C-alpha positions in Angstrom: 48.6 -2.9 -21.0 48.0 -1.0 -17.8 51.1 0.1 -15.8 50.8 -0.4 -12.1 50.7 2.9 -10.2 53.1 1.7 -7.6 55.7 1.1 -10.3 55.1 4.7 -11.6 55.6 6.0 -8.1 58.8 4.0 -7.6 60.2 5.0 -11.0 59.4 8.7 -10.3 61.1 8.6 -6.9 64.1 6.8 -8.4 64.5 9.3 -11.2 64.3 12.2 -8.7 66.9 10.5 -6.5 69.2 9.9 -9.4 68.9 13.6 -10.5 69.7 14.7 -7.0 72.7 12.5 -6.9 73.9 13.8 -10.2 73.5 17.4 -9.2 75.3 16.8 -5.9 78.3 15.3 -7.8 78.6 18.4 -9.9 78.4 20.9 -7.1 80.2 21.6 -3.8 81.6 18.5 -2.2 81.5 19.9 1.3 80.6 17.8 4.3 77.0 19.1 4.0 76.7 18.0 0.4 78.2 14.6 1.2 75.7 14.2 4.1 72.8 15.1 1.8 74.0 12.6 -0.7 74.2 9.8 1.9 70.7 10.7 3.1 69.3 10.5 -0.4 70.9 7.1 -0.9 69.5 5.8 2.4 66.0 7.2 1.5 66.3 5.5 -1.9 67.1 2.2 -0.3 64.2 2.5 2.1 61.8 3.3 -0.7 63.1 0.4 -2.7 62.3 -2.0 0.2 58.9 -0.5 0.9 58.0 -0.8 -2.8 59.1 -4.4 -2.9 57.1 -5.2 0.3 53.9 -3.7 -1.2 54.4 -5.5 -4.5 54.8 -8.8 -2.7 51.7 -8.2 -0.7 49.7 -7.1 -3.7 50.6 -10.3 -5.5 48.9 -12.4 -2.8 45.5 -10.8 -3.6 43.5 -12.5 -6.4 42.8 -10.1 -9.2 43.9 -7.1 -7.1 44.4 -3.8 -9.0 46.5 -1.3 -7.1 45.0 2.2 -6.6 47.8 3.9 -4.7 48.6 7.5 -5.5 51.9 9.4 -4.8 50.2 11.5 -2.2 48.9 8.4 -0.4 52.3 6.8 -0.6 54.0 9.7 1.1 51.6 9.7 4.0 51.4 5.9 4.3 55.0 5.5 5.5 54.4 7.8 8.4 51.2 6.2 9.3 52.6 2.7 9.1 55.5 3.6 11.4 53.1 5.0 14.0 51.0 1.8 13.9 54.0 -0.4 14.2 55.2 1.6 17.3 51.8 1.9 18.9 51.3 -1.9 18.6 54.8 -2.6 19.9 55.5 -4.4 16.7 52.4 -6.6 16.6 51.1 -4.7 13.6 53.8 -5.2 11.0 55.1 -2.1 9.1 54.3 -3.8 5.8 50.7 -4.2 6.8 50.5 -0.6 7.8 51.9 0.5 4.4 49.3 -1.5 2.6 46.4 -0.5 4.9 47.3 3.2 5.0 47.7 3.3 1.2 44.3 1.8 0.6 42.4 3.7 3.3 43.9 7.1 2.3 43.0 6.5 -1.3 39.4 6.2 -0.3 39.5 9.2 2.1 39.2 6.9 5.1 41.2 7.6 8.3 43.6 4.6 8.3 43.6 4.7 12.1 39.8 3.9 12.1 40.6 0.6 10.3 43.6 0.0 12.5 41.6 0.4 15.7 38.8 -1.7 14.3 41.4 -4.5 13.7 42.7 -4.0 17.3 39.2 -4.5 18.7 38.3 -7.4 16.4 41.5 -9.3 17.4 41.5 -8.4 21.1 44.6 -6.2 20.7 46.6 -9.2 19.2 46.5 -8.3 15.4 46.6 -12.0 14.7 45.9 -12.8 11.0 45.1 -16.4 11.8 42.6 -15.7 14.5 39.4 -17.8 14.5 36.5 -16.3 16.4 34.1 -18.1 18.8 31.3 -20.2 17.3 28.0 -18.3 17.0 24.6 -19.1 15.5 25.9 -17.5 12.2 29.2 -19.4 12.3 32.7 -18.3 13.1 34.7 -15.2 12.0 38.2 -15.5 10.5 41.3 -13.5 10.1 42.6 -10.1 11.3 39.4 -8.4 10.2 37.2 -11.2 11.5 35.0 -11.8 8.5 32.3 -14.4 8.4 31.9 -16.7 5.4 28.4 -15.4 4.8 29.7 -11.8 4.5 33.1 -11.9 2.9 32.0 -13.4 -0.5 29.7 -10.5 -1.5 32.3 -7.9 -0.3 35.0 -9.6 -2.4 32.6 -9.5 -5.4 31.8 -5.8 -4.7 35.6 -5.1 -4.6 36.2 -6.9 -7.8 38.5 -9.6 -6.5 38.2 -13.3 -6.4 36.8 -14.8 -3.2 38.9 -17.5 -1.5 38.0 -18.6 2.0 41.6 -19.5 2.8 42.6 -15.9 1.9 40.7 -14.6 4.9 43.9 -15.6 6.9 46.0 -13.4 4.5 46.2 -10.1 6.4 46.4 -8.1 3.1 43.3 -9.7 1.7 41.4 -9.4 4.9 42.4 -5.7 5.4 41.5 -5.0 1.8 38.0 -6.4 2.3 37.7 -4.4 5.6 38.5 -1.1 3.8 36.1 -2.0 1.0 33.3 -2.8 3.5 33.8 0.3 5.6 33.9 2.4 2.4 30.6 0.9 1.4 29.0 1.4 4.8 30.1 5.0 5.2 28.9 5.9 1.7 25.5 4.4 2.7 25.1 6.0 6.0 27.4 9.1 5.9 28.2 8.5 9.5 30.8 6.5 11.3 28.6 5.5 14.2 26.2 3.8 11.8 29.0 2.4 9.6 31.0 0.9 12.5 28.0 -0.5 14.3 26.9 -2.1 11.1 30.3 -3.6 10.6 30.1 -5.1 14.1 26.4 -6.2 14.2 25.6 -6.5 10.5 23.3 -4.0 8.7 20.1 -5.4 10.1 21.6 -5.7 13.6 22.6 -2.1 13.4 19.1 -1.0 12.4 17.7 -3.1 15.3 20.1 -1.4 17.7 19.1 2.1 16.5 15.4 1.3 16.8 16.0 0.1 20.4 18.3 2.9 21.5 17.5 5.8 19.3 21.1 6.2 18.1 24.0 4.2 16.6 26.6 5.1 19.2 27.4 1.5 20.2 30.4 0.9 22.5 32.2 -0.6 19.5 31.8 2.6 17.3 32.6 4.9 20.2 35.7 3.0 21.3 37.2 2.7 17.8 36.6 6.4 17.0 38.1 7.6 20.3 41.1 5.4 20.0 41.6 6.4 16.4 41.7 10.1 17.4 44.4 9.3 20.0 46.6 7.2 17.7 46.0 9.7 14.9 47.7 12.4 16.9 51.0 10.5 16.3 51.2 11.6 12.7 50.9 14.9 10.8 49.2 13.7 7.6 45.9 15.5 6.6 43.1 13.3 7.8 39.9 13.3 5.8 36.5 12.0 6.7 
């Protein structure tokens, strides 16, 4: 039976915290040591809650298998806090933890995904958003997936497709990261990948043939904003 990586992370952190508490009780009981002990206890409680939040979110995704690593987890908390503050609370901390963990594991800047979600929802980050009617239908959820696109992305991601789940922010964000990862691997360039996300693959190719480049307003705005919000944290950005 496979053991969930998040549980291994939580267990490891809990063990280290317990060790620190044991060592502190054997040593000097000065004010400094007491303060350190209290800080460790507070950090342990915060990790407890964050872990429970992610487990609860994970359980809402059909057939989801966690891929979070310890390195990703450490950076995710800082990223999630920055997203929460930047959005003035509209983008929930739990969403940021999940998004950052998944994006960082795939070497994707989580702020690219965050800014994409901002553009897609008109700065509202509304997981129940329904887009305007087009000739291809409507787009749904925080990542604004259409029902002719989401099924094959879910299949590619190895999770069950459920149209109602498009309104689940965790499900929608997971598909968004999966799709962006696929597009970047295909084009090795964020202008192409983001424009394809916005216009569709054939729409992006048409745009390139007409303009000679893939620097659509959508791709440029998301990347520029991601650079700005990314300056709020100190984690090592990748692609």
